[in-house]
N, CA, C and O atoms as a GROMACS GRO file, in nm:
protein
  352
    1MET      N    1  14.613   4.161   5.557
    1MET     CA    2  14.691   4.063   5.488
    1MET      C    3  14.676   3.906   5.433
    1MET      O    4  14.680   3.801   5.496
    2PRO      N    5  14.656   3.934   5.270
    2PRO     CA    6  14.578   3.808   5.224
    2PRO      C    7  14.652   3.687   5.282
    2PRO      O    8  14.775   3.687   5.280
    3THR      N    9  14.583   3.581   5.336
    3THR     CA   10  14.633   3.452   5.410
    3THR      C   11  14.559   3.270   5.297
    3THR      O   12  14.449   3.279   5.243
    4SER      N   13  14.599   3.208   5.292
    4SER     CA   14  14.551   3.140   5.223
    4SER      C   15  14.612   2.965   5.328
    4SER      O   16  14.728   2.929   5.342
    5VAL      N   17  14.513   2.908   5.371
    5VAL     CA   18  14.471   2.791   5.511
    5VAL      C   19  14.425   2.678   5.423
    5VAL      O   20  14.306   2.662   5.398
    6ARG      N   21  14.530   2.589   5.370
    6ARG     CA   22  14.398   2.463   5.345
    6ARG      C   23  14.321   2.372   5.504
    6ARG      O   24  14.373   2.321   5.603
    7LEU      N   25  14.163   2.391   5.454
    7LEU     CA   26  14.118   2.327   5.582
    7LEU      C   27  14.071   2.162   5.505
    7LEU      O   28  14.060   2.126   5.388
    8SER      N   29  14.048   2.075   5.668
    8SER     CA   30  14.046   1.970   5.590
    8SER      C   31  13.873   1.982   5.536
    8SER      O   32  13.803   2.073   5.581
    9PRO      N   33  13.823   1.889   5.443
    9PRO     CA   34  13.693   1.878   5.405
    9PRO      C   35  13.594   1.924   5.506
    9PRO      O   36  13.518   2.018   5.486
   10GLU      N   37  13.600   1.840   5.635
   10GLU     CA   38  13.490   1.813   5.742
   10GLU      C   39  13.441   1.959   5.784
   10GLU      O   40  13.334   2.005   5.825
   11ILE      N   41  13.593   2.022   5.749
   11ILE     CA   42  13.586   2.152   5.894
   11ILE      C   43  13.557   2.255   5.751
   11ILE      O   44  13.494   2.346   5.805
   12GLU      N   45  13.562   2.276   5.669
   12GLU     CA   46  13.561   2.323   5.552
   12GLU      C   47  13.371   2.371   5.533
   12GLU      O   48  13.320   2.483   5.527
   13GLN      N   49  13.299   2.206   5.528
   13GLN     CA   50  13.181   2.197   5.526
   13GLN      C   51  13.128   2.258   5.670
   13GLN      O   52  13.020   2.316   5.659
   14ARG      N   53  13.203   2.253   5.846
   14ARG     CA   54  13.107   2.301   5.909
   14ARG      C   55  13.117   2.433   5.889
   14ARG      O   56  13.016   2.493   5.928
   15LEU      N   57  13.217   2.512   5.834
   15LEU     CA   58  13.264   2.679   5.803
   15LEU      C   59  13.138   2.731   5.737
   15LEU      O   60  13.078   2.828   5.784
   16LYS      N   61  13.097   2.666   5.625
   16LYS     CA   62  13.031   2.688   5.525
   16LYS      C   63  12.860   2.664   5.592
   16LYS      O   64  12.760   2.721   5.546
   17ASP      N   65  12.860   2.588   5.684
   17ASP     CA   66  12.720   2.588   5.776
   17ASP      C   67  12.733   2.666   5.803
   17ASP      O   68  12.664   2.755   5.754
   18LEU      N   69  12.829   2.696   5.899
   18LEU     CA   70  12.801   2.812   6.030
   18LEU      C   71  12.765   2.944   5.970
   18LEU      O   72  12.680   3.005   6.034
   19ALA      N   73  12.815   3.011   5.849
   19ALA     CA   74  12.804   3.070   5.769
   19ALA      C   75  12.678   3.106   5.738
   19ALA      O   76  12.616   3.206   5.775
   20ARG      N   77  12.639   3.000   5.655
   20ARG     CA   78  12.479   3.012   5.601
   20ARG      C   79  12.390   2.991   5.711
   20ARG      O   80  12.277   3.033   5.682
   21LYS      N   81  12.398   2.932   5.851
   21LYS     CA   82  12.314   2.961   5.912
   21LYS      C   83  12.351   3.082   6.001
   21LYS      O   84  12.243   3.087   6.060
   22THR      N   85  12.395   3.145   6.035
   22THR     CA   86  12.381   3.318   6.101
   22THR      C   87  12.426   3.405   5.997
   22THR      O   88  12.443   3.518   6.043
   23GLY      N   89  12.454   3.396   5.863
   23GLY     CA   90  12.455   3.513   5.776
   23GLY      C   91  12.556   3.605   5.775
   23GLY      O   92  12.547   3.713   5.716
   24ARG      N   93  12.673   3.560   5.850
   24ARG     CA   94  12.802   3.590   5.853
   24ARG      C   95  12.893   3.525   5.702
   24ARG      O   96  12.849   3.432   5.634
   25SER      N   97  13.002   3.588   5.680
   25SER     CA   98  13.094   3.539   5.580
   25SER      C   99  13.200   3.440   5.662
   25SER      O  100  13.238   3.440   5.779
   26ARG      N  101  13.238   3.344   5.536
   26ARG     CA  102  13.324   3.229   5.635
   26ARG      C  103  13.456   3.318   5.726
   26ARG      O  104  13.509   3.287   5.833
   27ALA      N  105  13.490   3.484   5.603
   27ALA     CA  106  13.639   3.530   5.659
   27ALA      C  107  13.629   3.596   5.761
   27ALA      O  108  13.731   3.644   5.809
   28GLN      N  109  13.497   3.620   5.826
   28GLN     CA  110  13.460   3.678   5.948
   28GLN      C  111  13.497   3.599   6.036
   28GLN      O  112  13.572   3.629   6.129
   29TYR      N  113  13.429   3.450   6.009
   29TYR     CA  114  13.463   3.367   6.062
   29TYR      C  115  13.628   3.355   6.087
   29TYR      O  116  13.674   3.402   6.191
   30LEU      N  117  13.710   3.294   5.991
   30LEU     CA  118  13.884   3.268   6.013
   30LEU      C  119  13.922   3.390   6.092
   30LEU      O  120  14.000   3.376   6.186
   31ARG      N  121  13.881   3.494   6.067
   31ARG     CA  122  13.940   3.648   6.126
   31ARG      C  123  13.911   3.595   6.288
   31ARG      O  124  14.009   3.587   6.362
   32ASP      N  125  13.819   3.572   6.323
   32ASP     CA  126  13.768   3.577   6.459
   32ASP      C  127  13.859   3.445   6.480
   32ASP      O  128  13.954   3.492   6.543
   33PHE      N  129  13.890   3.280   6.462
   33PHE     CA  130  13.888   3.194   6.486
   33PHE      C  131  14.070   3.276   6.512
   33PHE      O  132  14.090   3.283   6.633
   34VAL      N  133  14.161   3.319   6.451
   34VAL     CA  134  14.289   3.354   6.393
   34VAL      C  135  14.273   3.436   6.534
   34VAL      O  136  14.356   3.392   6.614
   35ALA      N  137  14.199   3.534   6.587
   35ALA     CA  138  14.221   3.608   6.669
   35ALA      C  139  14.201   3.588   6.801
   35ALA      O  140  14.235   3.666   6.890
   36LEU      N  141  14.140   3.470   6.816
   36LEU     CA  142  14.103   3.397   6.913
   36LEU      C  143  14.185   3.309   6.986
   36LEU      O  144  14.212   3.289   7.104
   37GLY      N  145  14.221   3.256   6.857
   37GLY     CA  146  14.333   3.144   6.858
   37GLY      C  147  14.500   3.213   6.936
   37GLY      O  148  14.582   3.192   7.025
   38LEU      N  149  14.470   3.302   6.825
   38LEU     CA  150  14.614   3.361   6.888
   38LEU      C  151  14.630   3.419   7.034
   38LEU      O  152  14.745   3.420   7.078
   39GLU      N  153  14.542   3.461   7.106
   39GLU     CA  154  14.540   3.488   7.192
   39GLU      C  155  14.547   3.366   7.274
   39GLU      O  156  14.603   3.381   7.383
   40ASP      N  157  14.512   3.272   7.252
   40ASP     CA  158  14.545   3.195   7.311
   40ASP      C  159  14.653   3.123   7.320
   40ASP      O  160  14.688   3.084   7.431
   41ILE      N  161  14.710   3.099   7.231
   41ILE     CA  162  14.901   3.056   7.208
   41ILE      C  163  14.947   3.207   7.275
   41ILE      O  164  14.961   3.222   7.396
   42GLU      N  165  14.957   3.266   7.220
   42GLU     CA  166  15.029   3.379   7.333
   42GLU      C  167  15.008   3.383   7.460
   42GLU      O  168  15.088   3.454   7.521
   43ASP      N  169  14.926   3.331   7.522
   43ASP     CA  170  14.896   3.308   7.658
   43ASP      C  171  14.962   3.193   7.679
   43ASP      O  172  15.080   3.178   7.710
   44TYR      N  173  14.892   3.126   7.663
   44TYR     CA  174  15.070   2.973   7.667
   44TYR      C  175  15.168   2.987   7.661
   44TYR      O  176  15.249   2.945   7.743
   45TYR      N  177  15.190   3.045   7.569
   45TYR     CA  178  15.393   3.026   7.509
   45TYR      C  179  15.421   3.139   7.572
   45TYR      O  180  15.529   3.171   7.524
   46LEU      N  181  15.374   3.259   7.688
   46LEU     CA  182  15.432   3.380   7.741
   46LEU      C  183  15.456   3.262   7.870
   46LEU      O  184  15.565   3.219   7.906
   47ALA      N  185  15.338   3.228   7.920
   47ALA     CA  186  15.330   3.186   8.062
   47ALA      C  187  15.428   3.089   8.030
   47ALA      O  188  15.543   3.114   8.068
   48ALA      N  189  15.409   2.984   7.968
   48ALA     CA  190  15.535   2.865   7.969
   48ALA      C  191  15.706   2.993   7.988
   48ALA      O  192  15.778   2.986   8.088
   49GLU      N  193  15.732   3.080   7.883
   49GLU     CA  194  15.840   3.091   7.919
   49GLU      C  195  15.840   3.147   8.091
   49GLU      O  196  15.949   3.119   8.143
   50VAL      N  197  15.746   3.216   8.186
   50VAL     CA  198  15.770   3.282   8.284
   50VAL      C  199  15.818   3.100   8.366
   50VAL      O  200  15.932   3.063   8.396
   51LEU      N  201  15.710   3.034   8.380
   51LEU     CA  202  15.793   2.918   8.411
   51LEU      C  203  15.900   2.872   8.377
   51LEU      O  204  15.949   2.808   8.470
   52ARG      N  205  15.949   2.872   8.304
   52ARG     CA  206  16.088   2.824   8.257
   52ARG      C  207  16.184   2.918   8.389
   52ARG      O  208  16.248   2.872   8.484
   53ARG      N  209  16.162   3.053   8.351
   53ARG     CA  210  16.230   3.130   8.402
   53ARG      C  211  16.234   3.124   8.565
   53ARG      O  212  16.334   3.153   8.630
   54ILE      N  213  16.103   3.077   8.624
   54ILE     CA  214  16.094   3.060   8.749
   54ILE      C  215  16.162   2.961   8.773
   54ILE      O  216  16.260   2.985   8.843
   55ARG      N  217  16.142   2.808   8.727
   55ARG     CA  218  16.220   2.698   8.738
   55ARG      C  219  16.340   2.715   8.747
   55ARG      O  220  16.409   2.631   8.806
   56LEU      N  221  16.406   2.851   8.680
   56LEU     CA  222  16.550   2.868   8.654
   56LEU      C  223  16.589   2.942   8.794
   56LEU      O  224  16.712   2.947   8.798
   57GLY      N  225  16.531   3.004   8.916
   57GLY     CA  226  16.594   3.123   8.967
   57GLY      C  227  16.594   3.249   8.856
   57GLY      O  228  16.651   3.349   8.900
   58GLU      N  229  16.549   3.259   8.743
   58GLU     CA  230  16.542   3.323   8.727
   58GLU      C  231  16.420   3.499   8.684
   58GLU      O  232  16.425   3.611   8.633
   59GLU      N  233  16.342   3.418   8.742
   59GLU     CA  234  16.207   3.523   8.769
   59GLU      C  235  16.115   3.492   8.975
   59GLU      O  236  16.101   3.377   9.018
   60SER      N  237  16.080   3.589   9.039
   60SER     CA  238  16.069   3.576   9.169
   60SER      C  239  15.906   3.538   9.170
   60SER      O  240  15.822   3.572   9.086
   61VAL      N  241  15.889   3.468   9.277
   61VAL     CA  242  15.757   3.457   9.320
   61VAL      C  243  15.706   3.508   9.450
   61VAL      O  244  15.776   3.496   9.551
   62VAL      N  245  15.539   3.587   9.458
   62VAL     CA  246  15.568   3.641   9.528
   62VAL      C  247  15.396   3.542   9.610
   62VAL      O  248  15.282   3.532   9.565
   63SER      N  249  15.463   3.485   9.744
   63SER     CA  250  15.283   3.435   9.757
   63SER      C  251  15.172   3.482   9.794
   63SER      O  252  15.159   3.597   9.837
   64ALA      N  253  15.081   3.399   9.782
   64ALA     CA  254  14.932   3.428   9.748
   64ALA      C  255  14.910   3.531   9.850
   64ALA      O  256  14.833   3.626   9.838
   65ALA      N  257  14.991   3.500   9.961
   65ALA     CA  258  14.898   3.613  10.090
   65ALA      C  259  14.981   3.746  10.075
   65ALA      O  260  14.929   3.857  10.060
   66ASP      N  261  15.106   3.723  10.082
   66ASP     CA  262  15.209   3.826  10.015
   66ASP      C  263  15.123   3.946   9.932
   66ASP      O  264  15.122   4.067   9.955
   67PHE      N  265  15.043   3.862   9.816
   67PHE     CA  266  15.043   3.925   9.699
   67PHE      C  267  14.884   4.015   9.745
   67PHE      O  268  14.872   4.133   9.713
   68TRP      N  269  14.769   3.938   9.822
   68TRP     CA  270  14.642   3.958   9.822
   68TRP      C  271  14.644   4.092  10.000
   68TRP      O  272  14.553   4.165  10.038
   69TYR      N  273  14.785   4.072  10.061
   69TYR     CA  274  14.781   4.153  10.156
   69TYR      C  275  14.779   4.305  10.134
   69TYR      O  276  14.866   4.360  10.067
   70GLY      N  277  14.650   4.388  10.206
   70GLY     CA  278  14.632   4.514  10.182
   70GLY      C  279  14.582   4.532  10.104
   70GLY      O  280  14.542   4.648  10.103
   71LEU      N  281  14.540   4.450   9.983
   71LEU     CA  282  14.474   4.512   9.851
   71LEU      C  283  14.300   4.546   9.862
   71LEU      O  284  14.235   4.583   9.764
   72ASP      N  285  14.240   4.525  10.002
   72ASP     CA  286  14.091   4.474  10.047
   72ASP      C  287  14.168   4.644  10.104
   72ASP      O  288  14.234   4.607  10.202
   73SER      N  289  14.181   4.732  10.096
   73SER     CA  290  14.225   4.857  10.150
   73SER      C  291  14.213   4.936  10.061
   73SER      O  292  14.214   4.889   9.948
   74THR      N  293  14.198   5.064  10.072
   74THR     CA  294  14.168   5.160   9.985
   74THR      C  295  14.292   5.221   9.935
   74THR      O  296  14.315   5.256   9.819
   75THR      N  297  14.378   5.228  10.048
   75THR     CA  298  14.509   5.345  10.029
   75THR      C  299  14.614   5.186  10.058
   75THR      O  300  14.601   5.081  10.122
   76TYR      N  301  14.714   5.247   9.970
   76TYR     CA  302  14.860   5.101   9.951
   76TYR      C  303  14.900   5.036  10.063
   76TYR      O  304  14.846   5.094  10.157
   77THR      N  305  14.991   4.914  10.116
   77THR     CA  306  15.005   4.885  10.251
   77THR      C  307  15.094   4.866  10.178
   77THR      O  308  15.080   4.817  10.066
   78GLU      N  309  15.248   4.917  10.247
   78GLU     CA  310  15.377   4.827  10.191
   78GLU      C  311  15.374   4.697  10.265
   78GLU      O  312  15.331   4.687  10.380
   79PRO      N  313  15.436   4.562  10.167
   79PRO     CA  314  15.446   4.441  10.220
   79PRO      C  315  15.503   4.433  10.346
   79PRO      O  316  15.596   4.507  10.376
   80ARG      N  317  15.455   4.348  10.427
   80ARG     CA  318  15.541   4.332  10.560
   80ARG      C  319  15.553   4.160  10.537
   80ARG      O  320  15.482   4.085  10.471
   81SER      N  321  15.646   4.141  10.601
   81SER     CA  322  15.622   3.967  10.628
   81SER      C  323  15.519   3.911  10.707
   81SER      O  324  15.442   3.985  10.768
   82LEU      N  325  15.510   3.771  10.713
   82LEU     CA  326  15.392   3.736  10.786
   82LEU      C  327  15.428   3.727  10.903
   82LEU      O  328  15.329   3.666  10.942
   83ALA      N  329  15.479   3.737  10.978
   83ALA     CA  330  15.522   3.752  11.122
   83ALA      C  331  15.522   3.862  11.159
   83ALA      O  332  15.497   3.861  11.280
   84GLY      N  333  15.543   4.016  11.102
   84GLY     CA  334  15.459   4.123  11.126
   84GLY      C  335  15.341   4.172  11.089
   84GLY      O  336  15.315   4.292  11.079
   85ARG      N  337  15.253   4.062  11.064
   85ARG     CA  338  15.141   4.106  11.037
   85ARG      C  339  15.039   4.077  11.151
   85ARG      O  340  15.036   3.971  11.213
   86PRO      N  341  14.938   4.203  11.176
   86PRO     CA  342  14.854   4.222  11.268
   86PRO      C  343  14.781   4.055  11.320
   86PRO      O  344  14.808   3.964  11.243
   87GLU      N  345  14.740   4.038  11.378
   87GLU     CA  346  14.649   3.936  11.447
   87GLU      C  347  14.537   3.990  11.398
   87GLU      O  348  14.516   4.110  11.414
   88GLU      N  349  14.443   3.905  11.326
   88GLU     CA  350  14.326   3.944  11.274
   88GLU      C  351  14.233   3.893  11.370
   88GLU      O  352  14.112   3.910  11.354
   0.00000   0.00000   0.00000
């Protein structure tokens, strides 16, 4: 999909310099920047949405102890309450 982006002169010069020094096209760098930036933005906004649901009580939270319990074994272990765990 062809897209037009207006860059500041400073950013445009940096992009040109990078492309010249590395032999890659400016278009390739722009595609890379968009892909990486989009991934970061998706991570941020999706995490913010989960946090919003947690704060509203719409999403459950598991303690770190319950999450990790049994994961060091090669077989699945049913979650248990902390009181029901064997002494280590």
